[in-house]
Every structure is written in C-alpha cells, then in structure tokens.
VOVEX-23862 format. One line per 8 residues: number of its first residue (from 1); their letters; for each residue x, y, z of C-alpha. Coordinates in nm, 2 decimals. Layout:
# VOVEX-23862
NUM = A = X:Y:Z; ...
//
This chain:
# VOVEX-23862
1 = XXXXXXXX = -0.16:-0.99:-0.22; -0.04:-1.31:-0.19; -0.09:-1.67:-0.29; -0.08:-1.96:-0.06; 0.02:-2.32:-0.17; -0.22:-2.61:0.00; -0.05:-2.91:0.14; -0.10:-3.08:-0.20
9 = XXXXXXXX = 0.08:-2.81:-0.33; -0.17:-2.67:-0.53; -0.12:-2.29:-0.61; -0.45:-2.08:-0.52; -0.43:-1.70:-0.64; -0.57:-1.43:-0.46; -0.72:-1.08:-0.42; -0.61:-0.89:-0.74
17 = XXXXXXXX = -0.50:-1.21:-0.93; -0.85:-1.36:-0.92; -0.94:-1.04:-1.10; -0.72:-1.05:-1.34; -0.77:-1.40:-1.42; -1.12:-1.35:-1.46; -1.04:-1.05:-1.68; -0.89:-1.31:-1.95
25 = XXXXXXXX = -0.55:-1.34:-1.82; -0.28:-1.20:-1.60; -0.18:-0.80:-1.62; 0.18:-0.75:-1.74; 0.37:-0.45:-1.60; 0.60:-0.23:-1.80; 0.87:-0.03:-1.60; 0.78:0.36:-1.63
33 = XXXXXXXX = 1.09:0.57:-1.65; 1.12:0.82:-1.40; 1.01:1.16:-1.48; 1.11:1.53:-1.32; 0.92:1.61:-1.03; 0.58:1.82:-1.13; 0.51:2.05:-0.79; 0.19:2.02:-0.68
41 = XXXXXXXX = 0.01:2.12:-0.31; -0.06:1.74:-0.27; 0.12:1.43:-0.43; -0.09:1.11:-0.39; 0.10:0.82:-0.42; 0.00:0.45:-0.47; 0.15:0.14:-0.40; -0.10:-0.15:-0.60
49 = XXXXXXXX = -0.14:-0.52:-0.51; 0.01:-0.83:-0.63; -0.08:-0.86:-1.06; -0.27:-0.53:-1.06; -0.15:-0.35:-1.38; 0.14:-0.10:-1.36; -0.09:0.20:-1.45; -0.47:0.17:-1.33
57 = XXXXXXXX = -0.46:0.02:-1.00; -0.84:-0.14:-0.95; -0.88:-0.05:-0.61; -0.65:0.31:-0.56; -0.71:0.48:-0.91; -1.05:0.55:-0.81; -0.96:0.70:-0.49; -0.67:0.86:-0.64
65 = XXXXXXXX = -0.93:1.03:-0.86; -1.15:1.17:-0.57; -0.89:1.33:-0.34; -0.79:1.50:-0.73; -1.13:1.61:-0.72; -1.09:1.75:-0.37; -0.79:1.93:-0.48; -0.88:2.06:-0.82
73 = XXXXXXXX = -0.56:2.14:-0.99; -0.36:2.15:-0.67; -0.28:1.75:-0.68; -0.12:1.47:-0.87; -0.16:1.08:-0.88; 0.11:0.85:-0.96; 0.11:0.46:-0.89; 0.47:0.35:-0.80
81 = XXXXXXXX = 0.69:0.16:-1.03; 0.73:-0.15:-0.93; 0.66:-0.57:-1.03; 0.39:-0.63:-0.79; 0.43:-1.03:-0.88; 0.42:-1.32:-0.58; 0.74:-1.31:-0.61; 0.79:-1.06:-0.32
89 = XXXXXXXX = 1.14:-1.10:-0.20; 1.24:-0.98:-0.55; 0.90:-0.73:-0.62; 0.89:-0.56:-0.30; 1.22:-0.45:-0.24; 1.18:-0.30:-0.57; 0.85:-0.09:-0.42; 1.05:0.01:-0.13
97 = XXXXXXXX = 1.33:0.14:-0.31; 1.13:0.30:-0.54; 0.92:0.47:-0.29; 1.21:0.62:-0.09; 1.34:0.74:-0.36; 1.04:0.93:-0.52; 0.99:1.06:-0.20; 1.33:1.20:-0.09
105 = XXXXXXXX = 1.40:1.35:-0.47; 1.01:1.50:-0.47; 1.03:1.65:-0.15; 1.41:1.79:-0.23; 1.28:1.95:-0.57; 0.92:2.05:-0.42; 0.97:2.12:-0.02; 0.60:2.21:-0.01
113 = XXXXXXXX = 0.41:1.96:-0.13; 0.21:1.73:0.08; 0.20:1.33:0.06; -0.05:1.12:0.06; 0.05:0.72:0.01; -0.19:0.42:-0.05; -0.09:0.06:-0.04; -0.27:-0.27:-0.14
121 = XXXXXXXX = -0.21:-0.58:-0.05; 0.19:-0.66:-0.09; 0.15:-0.24:-0.20; 0.04:-0.16:0.18; 0.37:-0.40:0.31; 0.59:-0.21:0.04; 0.45:0.14:0.19; 0.50:0.01:0.53
129 = XXXXXXXX = 0.87:-0.13:0.52; 0.95:0.18:0.35; 0.84:0.38:0.66; 0.94:0.14:0.87; 1.35:0.17:1.01; 1.56:-0.06:0.84; 1.57:-0.30:1.13; 1.17:-0.34:1.10
137 = XXXXXXXX = 1.17:-0.42:0.76; 1.20:-0.76:0.58; 1.21:-0.62:0.20; 1.46:-0.34:0.13; 1.65:-0.29:0.46; 1.94:-0.19:0.21; 1.72:0.09:0.00; 1.81:0.38:0.24
145 = XXXXXXXX = 1.55:0.53:0.47; 1.32:0.85:0.39; 1.45:1.19:0.48; 1.36:1.37:0.80; 1.20:1.67:0.56; 1.02:1.37:0.38; 0.87:1.22:0.65; 0.76:1.55:0.81
153 = XXXXXXXX = 0.52:1.62:0.48; 0.38:1.29:0.49; 0.00:1.36:0.56; -0.21:1.05:0.53; -0.11:0.72:0.46; -0.46:0.47:0.40; -0.41:0.14:0.36; -0.58:-0.18:0.27
161 = XXXXXXXX = -0.55:-0.57:0.34; -0.20:-0.53:0.47; 0.06:-0.81:0.41; 0.23:-0.72:0.73; -0.10:-0.61:0.92; -0.01:-0.60:1.29; -0.28:-0.68:1.58; -0.27:-0.39:1.80
169 = XXXXXXXX = -0.17:-0.09:1.68; -0.37:0.22:1.73; -0.45:0.29:1.35; -0.59:-0.03:1.27; -0.94:0.01:1.14; -1.22:-0.26:1.02; -1.40:-0.56:1.14; -1.09:-0.78:1.18
177 = XXXXXXXX = -1.06:-1.01:1.49; -0.84:-0.88:1.77; -0.54:-1.07:1.83; -0.55:-1.19:1.45; -0.27:-1.05:1.18; -0.10:-1.17:0.87; 0.13:-1.50:0.92; 0.34:-1.54:0.61
185 = XXXXXXXX = 0.56:-1.31:0.55; 0.51:-1.21:0.91; 0.36:-0.89:1.04; 0.56:-0.62:1.08; 0.68:-0.53:1.45; 0.44:-0.35:1.70; 0.51:0.00:1.70; 0.74:0.01:1.40
193 = XXXXXXXX = 0.52:0.29:1.25; 0.49:0.48:1.61; 0.62:0.81:1.38; 0.30:0.81:1.16; 0.09:0.68:1.40; -0.15:0.99:1.40; -0.14:0.97:1.00; -0.23:0.62:0.93
201 = XXXXXXXX = -0.55:0.41:0.90; -0.47:0.02:0.80; -0.84:-0.14:0.67; -0.85:-0.48:0.76; -1.19:-0.73:0.76; -1.22:-1.03:0.91; -1.14:-1.33:0.72; -0.91:-1.16:0.50
209 = XXXXXXXX = -0.66:-1.43:0.49; -0.41:-1.17:0.42; -0.41:-0.95:0.71; -0.57:-1.20:0.92; -0.37:-1.50:0.86; -0.41:-1.81:0.62; -0.75:-1.92:0.78; -0.93:-1.64:0.59
217 = XXXXXXXX = -1.03:-1.62:0.27; -0.97:-1.39:-0.11; -1.33:-1.32:-0.11; -1.25:-1.12:0.17; -0.98:-0.98:0.05; -1.19:-0.83:-0.23; -1.44:-0.67:-0.04; -1.28:-0.38:0.01
225 = XXXXXXXX = -1.38:-0.30:-0.32; -1.75:-0.24:-0.24; -1.77:-0.23:0.16; -1.70:0.13:0.13; -1.37:0.16:0.32; -1.20:0.34:0.02; -1.44:0.61:0.06; -1.38:0.61:0.44
233 = XXXXXXXX = -0.99:0.57:0.33; -1.06:0.92:0.10; -1.24:1.11:0.37; -0.96:1.06:0.62; -0.70:1.16:0.38; -0.86:1.49:0.25; -0.95:1.60:0.63; -0.54:1.53:0.74
241 = XX = -0.41:1.73:0.44; -0.63:2.03:0.59
//
C-alpha cells in the first residue's frame, strides 16, 4: 500500500491508511517477539498492508479464519511482524527478512508443515521480494534466501493489490487492464516468481493505482474487501494444500 505526492506536494493516504484514519486514528505497530514454532499441518502467514494493525489485518485475518475452519485443529495463522509503514525502504526489508527467517526456521523445526502465504499491497511486495532471487528484489537483497526445503513446502501464495505487480505473469487474476502494472515502486522483473508460478494467485482490479499505476484510485484498492476475491483466494489456497 502506498501514498502518492501530487505536484502540489499534498500527500493522499490510500488503502488501509484511509480505513485507519476513518476509524479515528492511525494504527500503531508493536513488535511481537518470535515464539517457538508450533508444528501444524498448515501454517498461514499474512503480510498486511500499510498501516494495518500488527494483529488483526482487516483484509487477511478473516481469510485466515476461514482457512483454519477448513483444517480444524490442523492449521495456525500468523501475522508477519514488520512495520507496514509508508517509508517502504525501511519498512519492507524488515518484512522480507522476517518472512525468510520464519519460513526457514519453521521448516527446520516442522519439516512436514505446509505454508499458505497471504499478502496485501505493501505486504504483497514483501512476499514477492522474499520469494524472488536477491537480484530481483528492491527490498531485502541482504536478507538471505528461502531454503529449498522451505520453498518446497509453500503450497499457495495469494496476493491482492500487489505494490510490485508485473503485467503478463500467468498467475495474474482479476479485472486489471492488460499491460498495466505498478509504477512506483517499480514492478518486479518478469518471471521473477517462476519457481512458484503454479502456486500463485495475484489479484489486481482495474483502476487500483497500487497495482495498475498512479492513474487509478484508492477506492479500487479497497475493493478487495467486498468484491469476493478473498473468498476465491481462500478456495484456491485450500485446494492447493489438498
């Protein structure tokens, strides 16, 4: 999720930021200490959008709850600890590093665990950069890489309003305009997520200025809350876990 600066210098807050302000203030983030891995059949890890609360992502926590219902007693939901602030170059690298570390350490402790990764807006950028080769990242190139063991256990990746959305990828879904992609920050290189291509659904809607470029609007960026795509994403993830 992002804010844009018009030529007048006036910043417009977008996405979850608008929701936070509408609720009466900006949500604060409190770092949560890492806990020992609790092994489950399925681990759902959510990377939230800018200014969403550290615990209780407005978009993805309901998705996590639905997934847990599909695997009663066999799944867990975790929200990735990272600032989720509009200072992307200091916020997103923390998320990239924490996601890589979480996947690698949990896989070592729980080798049979499968993963579902969720990402919204800036969080989708975090997920994508964590899974991409270091040369394809703009954030966290110094944070290491996901181990081959962890990579093989990632069953599904579901993203919405991806801040690094690249046109032409086979896993792109939604009502987006062909050829349009994110602008600032730039889209990830074409094919950067080829390793996971058969496991990704990257949702983007027309006029979402986060994944479609700055000519769109923030209303479209909020449409994932109501347009049914989160339900589609849950169904996709559950089917991929099998």
